[in-house]
N, C-alpha and C positions, 0 to 999 in steps of 0.2 A: 503494500500500500504506500503510494506516494504521500508527501507532506500535504500536498493539496487535497487529496482525497481524505486524509486523516481530518483535516480541518473542515472539509465539507460535511463529513460524518459528525463531528462535534456540533456544528451548527444545526444540523438536522436533529440530532438527540435532544438538544436543548430546545428546539422549537417544539417538539412534542412532549417532553417531560420537563415542564416549566418550573425550575426551582425557584422558590420565593413567591410564587403566583398564589393569589389568594388573600390579597390585603383586606378584603371586606369581611373575610372570616377569621383573620388573624389579630389579635389583640396586640398593642404595644407592650413591651415589658412595663411592669409597674414601677414607677419612678424614674424612667428613662426620660430624657430630653428628646422630643421629636420634631421632626419637620416633615411636611407633606408637599409634594409638588406633582402637578398636572401638566403634561406636556402634549401637544398635538402637533403632527406634522400635516398641515393643510394641503400640501401638494399630493401625497398618497393616502392620508387618513390614518396613518399610524398614530396610536394613542396610548399614553402610559401615565397611570398615577402611582406614585411610588412614595413610601414613607421610610425614613431612616430613624432608628432609635439609637441614641448614644447614652453610655453609661460609663462614667470615669473615663472619658476620652477615647473610648472603644465603641466600635459599631457593634451594638448587641443585636440588632435585627435590621434587614432590609427586605421590606415586603412590597409587592406590586400587584396590580392589575392592569391589563392591557389588551389591546386588540391591533392586529396589523400583520404585516408579512412575516415570514419565518425569520428573516435577518433581524427585525426588531424585537421579536418575541425571545429569540434565542440570545440575544444580546443582554436582555433584561435577565434572563435565567442565569447566564454566566456571571454577570454583575453580581447578582444575589448570592450566588454560591461562593464567590471569592470574598465578598465584602465583608461578611459577619466575622468578627473577631479581629479585624484590622484596626489599627489606631485611626483616628481621624486623619492625621498627617499622612499615614500610609495610603489610605484611601484617596486623599486629595491628589497624592503623587501619582497613583495609578490612574486616576481619571485623566490628569494631565498628559501623562504618557499616551494613553489609549487615543486622546484627541490629536496629539501630535503625529501618531501613526496614521490615523484616518485622514487626516487632512493633507497628508504629505503627497498624496496622488502616487503613492508606490514608492517613494524616495527613501523614506524611513522605515526600516524593517523593524517588526515587532520582536521583542525579546521575551521568549516564553518564561524565562526566569522572573521576570517582572509582571508580565501579563497572565501568566498561566493560560488558560483555555481562552481567554480574551484575544490572544494571538492569532486565533483561527480567523479572526475578522480582518486581518491585514489585507487580504485580497480585495475587500470592499473598497479600499482606498482608490483603487483604479476606476471605480464607477461612482462619479461625482453625484449621481442621483440616488445612490444607495448609502452614501455616507450618513445623511441624516437619520435613515432607518436604523443603522447601527448605534448612532450616537443618543437617540432620544432618551433612552433610560439613563445614560450617563450624565446627560444634562439635567434630567429630573433628580438624580442622586446628588449632584453637585449642589443644586438649588436646595433640596431638602436638608443636605448636611449643612450648609450655611445657616438654615434656620434652627437646626438642632444644636449646633456647636456654639 
């Protein structure tokens, strides 16, 4: 299996088994500082509502609900899976790195050591119309994190 095929499989798996999805059924941890952000891509209709709960400088929970293409839903799933347990500063750094990779039009390569499964979205950078799909949950997370922290 090539790296591209592996990355495609990661995106497909996460678009089907959506980690962290179920915001409306999931309560925030008691005592946590929370932020909530709703983002909509009017071009394609992707939509995400995401909540970040922070306790003692650490992301205790990242939960979301959304509707959209497989790239946007898989990206939210990957983000949710990797964010919990990170410090606020670590998550901000990962969001910044992800943004840099996606906005580079393929010039900046994703480091799997930094981005984990989110490195699978590196190929999206070559398709300008799809960058917003992959970024929508990350923008929501950044907004919610700013509210919570």
